PQR file with spaces between the fields and no chain letter, atoms N, CA, C, O and H, PARSE charges and radii, in Angstrom:
ATOM       1  N    MET     1     -13.057   35.098    1.347 -0.4000 1.5000
ATOM       2  CA   MET     1     -13.524   34.076    1.179 -0.0000 2.0000
ATOM       3  C    MET     1     -13.427   32.757    1.866  0.5500 1.7000
ATOM       4  O    MET     1     -12.380   32.160    2.116 -0.5500 1.4000
ATOM       5  N    SER     2     -14.902   32.289    2.202 -0.4000 1.5000
ATOM       6  CA   SER     2     -14.472   31.701    3.254 -0.0000 2.0000
ATOM       7  C    SER     2     -16.383   30.173    3.007  0.5500 1.7000
ATOM       8  O    SER     2     -17.366   30.011    2.284 -0.5500 1.4000
ATOM       9  H    SER     2     -15.753   32.774    1.999  0.4000 1.0000
ATOM      10  N    TYR     3     -15.615   29.483    4.348 -0.4000 1.5000
ATOM      11  CA   TYR     3     -16.682   28.225    3.500 -0.0000 2.0000
ATOM      12  C    TYR     3     -17.956   28.083    3.177  0.5500 1.7000
ATOM      13  O    TYR     3     -18.540   27.033    2.906 -0.5500 1.4000
ATOM      14  H    TYR     3     -14.816   29.614    4.935  0.4000 1.0000
ATOM      15  N    GLU     4     -18.400   29.226    3.211 -0.4000 1.5000
ATOM      16  CA   GLU     4     -20.051   29.914    2.838 -0.0000 2.0000
ATOM      17  C    GLU     4     -20.264   29.619    1.721  0.5500 1.7000
ATOM      18  O    GLU     4     -21.245   29.176    1.123 -0.5500 1.4000
ATOM      19  H    GLU     4     -17.926   30.078    3.431  0.4000 1.0000
ATOM      20  N    VAL     5     -18.605   30.072    1.275 -0.4000 1.5000
ATOM      21  CA   VAL     5     -18.760   30.627   -0.583 -0.0000 2.0000
ATOM      22  C    VAL     5     -18.171   29.352   -1.098  0.5500 1.7000
ATOM      23  O    VAL     5     -18.258   29.397   -2.325 -0.5500 1.4000
ATOM      24  H    VAL     5     -17.808   30.432    1.760  0.4000 1.0000
ATOM      25  N    TYR     6     -17.597   28.211   -0.704 -0.4000 1.5000
ATOM      26  CA   TYR     6     -17.026   27.676   -1.607 -0.0000 2.0000
ATOM      27  C    TYR     6     -17.278   25.705   -0.797  0.5500 1.7000
ATOM      28  O    TYR     6     -16.812   24.628   -1.169 -0.5500 1.4000
ATOM      29  H    TYR     6     -17.526   28.175    0.293  0.4000 1.0000
ATOM      30  N    GLY     7     -18.172   26.056    0.327 -0.4000 1.5000
ATOM      31  CA   GLY     7     -19.024   25.461    0.926 -0.0000 2.0000
ATOM      32  C    GLY     7     -19.492   24.714   -0.136  0.5500 1.7000
ATOM      33  O    GLY     7     -18.616   24.360   -0.925 -0.5500 1.4000
ATOM      34  H    GLY     7     -18.551   26.930    0.629  0.4000 1.0000
ATOM      35  N    PRO     8     -20.509   24.408   -0.358 -0.5600 1.5000
ATOM      36  CA   PRO     8     -21.376   23.894   -1.745  0.2800 2.0000
ATOM      37  C    PRO     8     -20.508   23.415   -2.825  0.5500 1.7000
ATOM      38  O    PRO     8     -21.315   23.158   -3.719 -0.5500 1.4000
ATOM      39  N    TYR     9     -19.883   23.272   -3.060 -0.4000 1.5000
ATOM      40  CA   TYR     9     -18.904   22.953   -4.614 -0.0000 2.0000
ATOM      41  C    TYR     9     -18.049   22.286   -3.834  0.5500 1.7000
ATOM      42  O    TYR     9     -17.170   21.916   -4.611 -0.5500 1.4000
ATOM      43  H    TYR     9     -19.228   23.481   -2.334  0.4000 1.0000
ATOM      44  N    LEU    10     -17.751   21.867   -2.626 -0.4000 1.5000
ATOM      45  CA   LEU    10     -17.197   20.184   -1.879 -0.0000 2.0000
ATOM      46  C    LEU    10     -17.539   19.243   -2.318  0.5500 1.7000
ATOM      47  O    LEU    10     -16.759   18.837   -3.179 -0.5500 1.4000
ATOM      48  H    LEU    10     -18.466   22.168   -1.994  0.4000 1.0000
ATOM      49  N    PRO    11     -18.691   18.402   -2.096 -0.5600 1.5000
ATOM      50  CA   PRO    11     -18.443   17.352   -1.949  0.2800 2.0000
ATOM      51  C    PRO    11     -18.636   17.429   -4.004  0.5500 1.7000
ATOM      52  O    PRO    11     -18.397   16.465   -4.731 -0.5500 1.4000
ATOM      53  N    VAL    12     -18.896   18.192   -4.277 -0.4000 1.5000
ATOM      54  CA   VAL    12     -18.290   17.705   -6.105 -0.0000 2.0000
ATOM      55  C    VAL    12     -17.396   17.732   -6.370  0.5500 1.7000
ATOM      56  O    VAL    12     -16.955   17.017   -7.270 -0.5500 1.4000
ATOM      57  H    VAL    12     -19.090   18.975   -3.686  0.4000 1.0000
ATOM      58  N    ILE    13     -16.565   18.739   -5.578 -0.4000 1.5000
ATOM      59  CA   ILE    13     -14.936   18.383   -6.275 -0.0000 2.0000
ATOM      60  C    ILE    13     -14.914   17.310   -5.190  0.5500 1.7000
ATOM      61  O    ILE    13     -15.646   16.594   -5.873 -0.5500 1.4000
ATOM      62  H    ILE    13     -16.923   19.319   -4.847  0.4000 1.0000
ATOM      63  N    MET    14     -14.768   16.772   -4.393 -0.4000 1.5000
ATOM      64  CA   MET    14     -14.928   15.488   -3.877 -0.0000 2.0000
ATOM      65  C    MET    14     -15.326   14.828   -4.681  0.5500 1.7000
ATOM      66  O    MET    14     -14.256   14.457   -4.199 -0.5500 1.4000
ATOM      67  H    MET    14     -14.173   17.354   -3.838  0.4000 1.0000
ATOM      68  N    LEU    15     -15.817   14.139   -5.574 -0.4000 1.5000
ATOM      69  CA   LEU    15     -16.698   13.472   -6.522 -0.0000 2.0000
ATOM      70  C    LEU    15     -16.120   13.104   -6.801  0.5500 1.7000
ATOM      71  O    LEU    15     -15.538   12.039   -6.592 -0.5500 1.4000
ATOM      72  H    LEU    15     -16.686   14.440   -5.965  0.4000 1.0000
ATOM      73  N    ILE    16     -15.997   14.519   -7.913 -0.4000 1.5000
ATOM      74  CA   ILE    16     -14.708   13.884   -9.063 -0.0000 2.0000
ATOM      75  C    ILE    16     -13.101   13.676   -8.305  0.5500 1.7000
ATOM      76  O    ILE    16     -12.298   13.028   -8.975 -0.5500 1.4000
ATOM      77  H    ILE    16     -16.470   15.384   -8.082  0.4000 1.0000
ATOM      78  N    THR    17     -12.796   14.017   -7.428 -0.4000 1.5000
ATOM      79  CA   THR    17     -11.972   13.226   -7.387 -0.0000 2.0000
ATOM      80  C    THR    17     -11.482   12.051   -7.135  0.5500 1.7000
ATOM      81  O    THR    17     -10.379   11.586   -7.421 -0.5500 1.4000
ATOM      82  H    THR    17     -13.449   14.544   -6.884  0.4000 1.0000
ATOM      83  N    PHE    18     -12.480   11.536   -6.509 -0.4000 1.5000
ATOM      84  CA   PHE    18     -12.766    9.808   -5.665 -0.0000 2.0000
ATOM      85  C    PHE    18     -12.897    9.382   -7.534  0.5500 1.7000
ATOM      86  O    PHE    18     -12.284    8.403   -7.960 -0.5500 1.4000
ATOM      87  H    PHE    18     -13.376   11.913   -6.276  0.4000 1.0000
ATOM      88  N    VAL    19     -13.543   10.040   -8.242 -0.4000 1.5000
ATOM      89  CA   VAL    19     -14.224    9.106  -10.065 -0.0000 2.0000
ATOM      90  C    VAL    19     -12.974    9.033  -10.846  0.5500 1.7000
ATOM      91  O    VAL    19     -12.982    8.194  -11.746 -0.5500 1.4000
ATOM      92  H    VAL    19     -14.041   10.835   -7.896  0.4000 1.0000
ATOM      93  N    ALA    20     -11.402   10.058  -10.623 -0.4000 1.5000
ATOM      94  CA   ALA    20     -10.067   10.265  -11.335 -0.0000 2.0000
ATOM      95  C    ALA    20     -10.269    9.062  -10.972  0.5500 1.7000
ATOM      96  O    ALA    20     -10.680    8.118  -11.647 -0.5500 1.4000
ATOM      97  H    ALA    20     -11.395   10.739   -9.892  0.4000 1.0000
ATOM      98  N    LEU    21      -9.860    9.120   -9.472 -0.4000 1.5000
ATOM      99  CA   LEU    21      -8.971    8.270   -8.946 -0.0000 2.0000
ATOM     100  C    LEU    21      -9.074    6.955   -9.309  0.5500 1.7000
ATOM     101  O    LEU    21      -8.226    6.119   -9.621 -0.5500 1.4000
ATOM     102  H    LEU    21      -9.526    9.887   -8.924  0.4000 1.0000
ATOM     103  N    PHE    22     -10.001    6.930   -9.234 -0.4000 1.5000
ATOM     104  CA   PHE    22     -11.158    5.352   -9.708 -0.0000 2.0000
ATOM     105  C    PHE    22     -10.480    4.515  -11.491  0.5500 1.7000
ATOM     106  O    PHE    22      -9.915    3.553  -12.013 -0.5500 1.4000
ATOM     107  H    PHE    22     -10.690    7.610   -8.981  0.4000 1.0000
ATOM     108  N    LEU    23     -10.944    5.467  -11.640 -0.4000 1.5000
ATOM     109  CA   LEU    23     -10.653    5.369  -13.247 -0.0000 2.0000
ATOM     110  C    LEU    23      -8.422    4.604  -13.295  0.5500 1.7000
ATOM     111  O    LEU    23      -7.838    3.573  -13.629 -0.5500 1.4000
ATOM     112  H    LEU    23     -11.403    6.248  -11.216  0.4000 1.0000
ATOM     113  N    TRP    24      -8.160    5.605  -12.878 -0.4000 1.5000
ATOM     114  CA   TRP    24      -6.501    6.155  -13.508 -0.0000 2.0000
ATOM     115  C    TRP    24      -6.735    4.695  -12.553  0.5500 1.7000
ATOM     116  O    TRP    24      -7.115    3.737  -13.227 -0.5500 1.4000
ATOM     117  H    TRP    24      -8.634    6.442  -12.606  0.4000 1.0000
ATOM     118  N    VAL    25      -6.548    4.433  -11.063 -0.4000 1.5000
ATOM     119  CA   VAL    25      -6.463    2.879  -10.867 -0.0000 2.0000
ATOM     120  C    VAL    25      -6.916    1.946  -11.583  0.5500 1.7000
ATOM     121  O    VAL    25      -6.262    0.902  -11.570 -0.5500 1.4000
ATOM     122  H    VAL    25      -6.239    5.211  -10.515  0.4000 1.0000
ATOM     123  N    ALA    26      -8.055    1.996  -12.363 -0.4000 1.5000
ATOM     124  CA   ALA    26      -8.609    1.207  -13.347 -0.0000 2.0000
ATOM     125  C    ALA    26      -8.124    0.601  -14.605  0.5500 1.7000
ATOM     126  O    ALA    26      -8.350   -0.401  -15.283 -0.5500 1.4000
ATOM     127  H    ALA    26      -8.586    2.844  -12.374  0.4000 1.0000
ATOM     128  N    SER    27      -7.212    1.845  -14.627 -0.4000 1.5000
ATOM     129  CA   SER    27      -6.627    1.549  -16.263 -0.0000 2.0000
ATOM     130  C    SER    27      -5.935    0.277  -16.046  0.5500 1.7000
ATOM     131  O    SER    27      -5.236   -0.249  -15.180 -0.5500 1.4000
ATOM     132  H    SER    27      -7.029    2.659  -14.076  0.4000 1.0000
ATOM     133  N    PRO    28      -6.471   -0.022  -17.310 -0.5600 1.5000
ATOM     134  CA   PRO    28      -5.774   -1.302  -18.076  0.2800 2.0000
ATOM     135  C    PRO    28      -4.556   -0.905  -18.308  0.5500 1.7000
ATOM     136  O    PRO    28      -3.873   -1.925  -18.400 -0.5500 1.4000
ATOM     137  N    LYS    29      -3.530    0.571  -18.539 -0.4000 1.5000
ATOM     138  CA   LYS    29      -2.447    1.047  -18.542 -0.0000 2.0000
ATOM     139  C    LYS    29      -1.328    0.361  -17.678  0.5500 1.7000
ATOM     140  O    LYS    29      -0.242   -0.173  -17.906 -0.5500 1.4000
ATOM     141  H    LYS    29      -4.085    1.400  -18.465  0.4000 1.0000
ATOM     142  N    ASN    30      -2.233    0.669  -16.402 -0.4000 1.5000
ATOM     143  CA   ASN    30      -1.455    0.213  -15.319 -0.0000 2.0000
ATOM     144  C    ASN    30      -1.791   -0.962  -14.461  0.5500 1.7000
ATOM     145  O    ASN    30      -1.601   -1.070  -13.250 -0.5500 1.4000
ATOM     146  H    ASN    30      -3.115    1.102  -16.218  0.4000 1.0000
ATOM     147  N    SER    31      -2.458   -2.049  -15.500 -0.4000 1.5000
ATOM     148  CA   SER    31      -2.488   -2.727  -14.747 -0.0000 2.0000
ATOM     149  C    SER    31      -1.441   -3.730  -14.561  0.5500 1.7000
ATOM     150  O    SER    31      -1.605   -4.270  -13.468 -0.5500 1.4000
ATOM     151  H    SER    31      -2.612   -1.961  -16.484  0.4000 1.0000
ATOM     152  N    LYS    32      -0.439   -4.191  -15.183 -0.4000 1.5000
ATOM     153  CA   LYS    32       0.843   -4.691  -15.423 -0.0000 2.0000
ATOM     154  C    LYS    32       1.470   -4.288  -14.363  0.5500 1.7000
ATOM     155  O    LYS    32       1.859   -5.243  -13.691 -0.5500 1.4000
ATOM     156  H    LYS    32      -0.306   -3.752  -16.072  0.4000 1.0000
ATOM     157  N    LYS    33       1.775   -3.106  -13.861 -0.4000 1.5000
ATOM     158  CA   LYS    33       2.725   -2.778  -12.847 -0.0000 2.0000
ATOM     159  C    LYS    33       1.610   -2.977  -11.289  0.5500 1.7000
ATOM     160  O    LYS    33       2.131   -2.722  -10.203 -0.5500 1.4000
ATOM     161  H    LYS    33       1.459   -2.330  -14.407  0.4000 1.0000
ATOM     162  N    TYR    34       0.124   -3.431  -11.330 -0.4000 1.5000
ATOM     163  CA   TYR    34      -0.642   -3.670  -10.364 -0.0000 2.0000
ATOM     164  C    TYR    34      -0.492   -5.253  -10.072  0.5500 1.7000
ATOM     165  O    TYR    34      -0.379   -5.857   -9.006 -0.5500 1.4000
ATOM     166  H    TYR    34      -0.300   -3.638  -12.212  0.4000 1.0000
ATOM     167  N    ASP    35      -0.521   -5.568  -11.012 -0.4000 1.5000
ATOM     168  CA   ASP    35      -0.662   -6.699  -11.238 -0.0000 2.0000
ATOM     169  C    ASP    35       0.982   -7.460  -10.467  0.5500 1.7000
ATOM     170  O    ASP    35       1.117   -8.498   -9.819 -0.5500 1.4000
ATOM     171  H    ASP    35      -0.612   -5.077  -11.878  0.4000 1.0000
ATOM     172  N    GLU    36       1.870   -6.567  -10.831 -0.4000 1.5000
ATOM     173  CA   GLU    36       3.495   -7.117  -10.829 -0.0000 2.0000
ATOM     174  C    GLU    36       3.914   -6.237   -9.298  0.5500 1.7000
ATOM     175  O    GLU    36       4.996   -5.674   -9.130 -0.5500 1.4000
ATOM     176  H    GLU    36       1.760   -5.724  -11.357  0.4000 1.0000
ATOM     177  N    ALA    37       2.886   -6.278   -8.362 -0.4000 1.5000
ATOM     178  CA   ALA    37       2.855   -5.210   -6.485 -0.0000 2.0000
ATOM     179  C    ALA    37       2.179   -6.104   -6.409  0.5500 1.7000
ATOM     180  O    ALA    37       2.698   -7.075   -5.858 -0.5500 1.4000
ATOM     181  H    ALA    37       2.007   -6.735   -8.498  0.4000 1.0000
ATOM     182  N    ALA    38       0.812   -6.261   -6.863 -0.4000 1.5000
ATOM     183  CA   ALA    38       0.508   -7.323   -6.237 -0.0000 2.0000
ATOM     184  C    ALA    38       1.129   -9.505   -5.981  0.5500 1.7000
ATOM     185  O    ALA    38       0.661  -10.551   -5.530 -0.5500 1.4000
ATOM     186  H    ALA    38       0.391   -5.472   -7.310  0.4000 1.0000
ATOM     187  N    GLN    39       2.226   -9.060   -6.559 -0.4000 1.5000
ATOM     188  CA   GLN    39       2.333  -10.416   -5.926 -0.0000 2.0000
ATOM     189  C    GLN    39       4.035  -10.657   -6.123  0.5500 1.7000
ATOM     190  O    GLN    39       4.800  -11.515   -6.565 -0.5500 1.4000
ATOM     191  H    GLN    39       2.606   -8.210   -6.925  0.4000 1.0000
ATOM     192  N    ALA    40       4.089   -9.107   -5.395 -0.4000 1.5000
ATOM     193  CA   ALA    40       5.608   -9.152   -4.598 -0.0000 2.0000
ATOM     194  C    ALA    40       5.533  -10.176   -3.511  0.5500 1.7000
ATOM     195  O    ALA    40       6.493  -10.945   -3.464 -0.5500 1.4000
ATOM     196  H    ALA    40       3.467   -8.410   -5.037  0.4000 1.0000
ATOM     197  N    PRO    41       4.312  -10.387   -2.373 -0.5600 1.5000
ATOM     198  CA   PRO    41       4.733  -10.893   -1.460  0.2800 2.0000
ATOM     199  C    PRO    41       4.962  -12.441   -1.792  0.5500 1.7000
ATOM     200  O    PRO    41       5.314  -13.194   -0.883 -0.5500 1.4000
ATOM     201  N    PHE    42       4.824  -12.776   -2.703 -0.4000 1.5000
ATOM     202  CA   PHE    42       4.627  -13.949   -2.857 -0.0000 2.0000
ATOM     203  C    PHE    42       5.979  -13.983   -3.470  0.5500 1.7000
ATOM     204  O    PHE    42       6.183  -15.190   -3.602 -0.5500 1.4000
ATOM     205  H    PHE    42       4.539  -12.164   -3.441  0.4000 1.0000
ATOM     206  N    ALA    43       6.712  -13.539   -3.787 -0.4000 1.5000
ATOM     207  CA   ALA    43       7.735  -13.310   -4.515 -0.0000 2.0000
ATOM     208  C    ALA    43       9.329  -14.343   -3.845  0.5500 1.7000
ATOM     209  O    ALA    43       9.996  -13.878   -2.920 -0.5500 1.4000
ATOM     210  H    ALA    43       6.547  -12.559   -3.680  0.4000 1.0000
ATOM     211  N    ASP    44       9.638  -15.507   -4.407 -0.4000 1.5000
ATOM     212  CA   ASP    44      10.655  -15.898   -3.817 -0.0000 2.0000
ATOM     213  C    ASP    44      12.578  -15.647   -4.355  0.5500 1.7000
ATOM     214  O    ASP    44      13.281  -16.233   -5.178 -0.5500 1.4000
ATOM     215  H    ASP    44       9.096  -15.884   -5.158  0.4000 1.0000
ATOM     216  N    GLU    45      12.801  -14.646   -3.521 -0.4000 1.5000
ATOM     217  CA   GLU    45      14.316  -14.212   -4.103 -0.0000 2.0000
ATOM     218  C    GLU    45      15.209  -15.446   -3.148  0.5500 1.7000
ATOM     219  O    GLU    45      15.500  -15.844   -2.019 -0.5500 1.4000
ATOM     220  H    GLU    45      12.229  -14.170   -2.852  0.4000 1.0000
ATOM     221  N    GLU    46      15.318  -15.602   -4.250 -0.4000 1.5000
ATOM     222  CA   GLU    46      17.450  -16.334   -4.001 -0.0000 2.0000
ATOM     223  C    GLU    46      17.776  -15.894   -3.630  0.5500 1.7000
ATOM     224  O    GLU    46      17.733  -14.664   -3.578 -0.5500 1.4000
ATOM     225  H    GLU    46      15.082  -15.280   -5.167  0.4000 1.0000
ATOM     226  N    GLY    47      18.749  -17.174   -2.724 -0.4000 1.5000
ATOM     227  CA   GLY    47      19.932  -16.391   -1.679 -0.0000 2.0000
ATOM     228  C    GLY    47      19.358  -16.045   -0.706  0.5500 1.7000
ATOM     229  O    GLY    47      20.276  -15.820    0.083 -0.5500 1.4000
ATOM     230  H    GLY    47      18.784  -18.172   -2.766  0.4000 1.0000
ATOM     231  N    GLU    48      18.268  -15.803   -0.114 -0.4000 1.5000
ATOM     232  CA   GLU    48      18.201  -14.719    0.560 -0.0000 2.0000
ATOM     233  C    GLU    48      17.731  -15.640    2.026  0.5500 1.7000
ATOM     234  O    GLU    48      16.520  -15.745    2.225 -0.5500 1.4000
ATOM     235  H    GLU    48      17.522  -15.985   -0.755  0.4000 1.0000
ATOM     236  N    GLN    49      18.688  -16.283    3.015 -0.4000 1.5000
ATOM     237  CA   GLN    49      18.248  -16.581    4.445 -0.0000 2.0000
ATOM     238  C    GLN    49      17.657  -15.946    5.622  0.5500 1.7000
ATOM     239  O    GLN    49      17.555  -14.759    5.929 -0.5500 1.4000
ATOM     240  H    GLN    49      19.671  -16.198    2.853  0.4000 1.0000
ATOM     241  N    PRO    50      17.487  -16.449    5.895 -0.5600 1.5000
ATOM     242  CA   PRO    50      16.559  -16.346    6.950  0.2800 2.0000
ATOM     243  C    PRO    50      17.230  -15.546    8.177  0.5500 1.7000
ATOM     244  O    PRO    50      18.349  -15.921    8.527 -0.5500 1.4000
ATOM     245  N    PRO    51      16.667  -14.545    8.807 -0.5600 1.5000
ATOM     246  CA   PRO    51      18.100  -13.646    9.572  0.2800 2.0000
ATOM     247  C    PRO    51      18.527  -14.239   10.980  0.5500 1.7000
ATOM     248  O    PRO    51      17.704  -14.202   11.894 -0.5500 1.4000
ATOM     249  N    LYS    52      19.500  -14.661   11.141 -0.4000 1.5000
ATOM     250  CA   LYS    52      20.431  -15.389   12.532 -0.0000 2.0000
ATOM     251  C    LYS    52      20.265  -14.943   13.379  0.5500 1.7000
ATOM     252  O    LYS    52      20.642  -13.805   13.657 -0.5500 1.4000
ATOM     253  H    LYS    52      20.169  -14.692   10.398  0.4000 1.0000
ATOM     254  N    GLN    53      19.371  -16.008   14.398 -0.4000 1.5000
ATOM     255  CA   GLN    53      18.730  -15.503   16.047 -0.0000 2.0000
ATOM     256  C    GLN    53      20.065  -15.337   16.506  0.5500 1.7000
ATOM     257  O    GLN    53      20.963  -16.157   16.315 -0.5500 1.4000
ATOM     258  H    GLN    53      19.065  -16.933   14.172  0.4000 1.0000
ATOM     259  N    ASP    54      20.170  -14.343   17.069 -0.4000 1.5000
ATOM     260  CA   ASP    54      20.992  -14.448   18.643 -0.0000 2.0000
ATOM     261  C    ASP    54      21.249  -14.649   19.765  0.5500 1.7000
ATOM     262  O    ASP    54      21.331  -13.503   20.207 -0.5500 1.4000
ATOM     263  H    ASP    54      19.440  -13.676   17.225  0.4000 1.0000
ATOM     264  N    SER    55      21.445  -15.315   20.579 -0.4000 1.5000
ATOM     265  CA   SER    55      21.907  -16.569   21.856 -0.0000 2.0000
ATOM     266  C    SER    55      20.923  -15.291   22.352  0.5500 1.7000
ATOM     267  O    SER    55      19.789  -15.226   21.880 -0.5500 1.4000
ATOM     268  H    SER    55      21.378  -16.246   20.220  0.4000 1.0000
ATOM     269  N    ASP    56      21.388  -14.275   23.319 -0.4000 1.5000
ATOM     270  CA   ASP    56      20.909  -13.092   23.602 -0.0000 2.0000
ATOM     271  C    ASP    56      19.318  -12.798   23.888  0.5500 1.7000
ATOM     272  O    ASP    56      18.744  -12.502   24.936 -0.5500 1.4000
ATOM     273  H    ASP    56      22.310  -14.329   23.703  0.4000 1.0000
ATOM     274  N    ALA    57      18.639  -13.071   22.040 -0.4000 1.5000
ATOM     275  CA   ALA    57      17.523  -12.088   21.606 -0.0000 2.0000
ATOM     276  C    ALA    57      16.515  -13.563   21.707  0.5500 1.7000
ATOM     277  O    ALA    57      15.665  -13.773   20.842 -0.5500 1.4000
ATOM     278  H    ALA    57      19.106  -13.311   21.189  0.4000 1.0000
ATOM     279  N    ASN    58      16.744  -14.572   22.921 -0.4000 1.5000
ATOM     280  CA   ASN    58      15.394  -15.682   23.245 -0.0000 2.0000
ATOM     281  C    ASN    58      15.014  -15.234   24.784  0.5500 1.7000
ATOM     282  O    ASN    58      13.955  -15.592   25.298 -0.5500 1.4000
ATOM     283  H    ASN    58      17.434  -14.402   23.624  0.4000 1.0000
ATOM     284  N    ASN    59      16.166  -14.258   25.599 -0.4000 1.5000
ATOM     285  CA   ASN    59      15.698  -13.118   26.884 -0.0000 2.0000
ATOM     286  C    ASN    59      16.012  -14.662   27.929  0.5500 1.7000
ATOM     287  O    ASN    59      15.862  -14.637   29.150 -0.5500 1.4000
ATOM     288  H    ASN    59      17.026  -13.967   25.181  0.4000 1.0000
ATOM     289  N    GLY    60      16.631  -16.412   26.860 -0.4000 1.5000
ATOM     290  CA   GLY    60      16.407  -17.132   28.122 -0.0000 2.0000
ATOM     291  C    GLY    60      15.320  -17.953   28.136  0.5500 1.7000
ATOM     292  O    GLY    60      15.107  -18.540   29.197 -0.5500 1.4000
ATOM     293  H    GLY    60      16.752  -16.432   25.867  0.4000 1.0000
ATOM     294  N    ARG    61      14.292  -18.215   26.870 -0.4000 1.5000
ATOM     295  CA   ARG    61      12.959  -19.679   27.053 -0.0000 2.0000
ATOM     296  C    ARG    61      13.273  -20.663   26.419  0.5500 1.7000
ATOM     297  O    ARG    61      12.602  -21.622   26.037 -0.5500 1.4000
ATOM     298  H    ARG    61      14.465  -17.739   26.008  0.4000 1.0000
ATOM     299  N    ASN    62      14.816  -20.294   26.255 -0.4000 1.5000
ATOM     300  CA   ASN    62      15.001  -21.956   25.530 -0.0000 2.0000
ATOM     301  C    ASN    62      15.739  -22.796   26.815  0.5500 1.7000
ATOM     302  O    ASN    62      15.990  -24.001   26.834 -0.5500 1.4000
ATOM     303  H    ASN    62      15.361  -19.515   26.566  0.4000 1.0000
ATOM     304  N    ASP    63      16.006  -21.807   27.867 -0.4000 1.5000
ATOM     305  CA   ASP    63      16.576  -22.556   28.674 -0.0000 2.0000
ATOM     306  C    ASP    63      16.914  -23.706   29.426  0.5500 1.7000
ATOM     307  O    ASP    63      17.919  -24.020   30.064 -0.5500 1.4000
ATOM     308  H    ASP    63      15.802  -20.828   27.851  0.4000 1.0000
ATOM     309  N    LYS    64      15.345  -24.504   29.095 -0.4000 1.5000
ATOM     310  CA   LYS    64      15.051  -24.867   30.602 -0.0000 2.0000
ATOM     311  C    LYS    64      15.387  -25.985   30.073  0.5500 1.7000
ATOM     312  O    LYS    64      15.413  -27.008   30.757 -0.5500 1.4000
ATOM     313  H    LYS    64      14.528  -24.249   28.578  0.4000 1.0000
């Protein structure tokens, strides 16, 4: 079995895969999960402090 045998079927397989993935992502039962994931960068977690900067981390740039 080589490309000559399976080659003509590859575009059909890729099209079916694309349509199946599109339908899976666009299905209404997954919309809540995707909406929560879309809002994750904007979530404000309480108690989270910005990282403390080490005095050596600025490499002397603030010593002017």
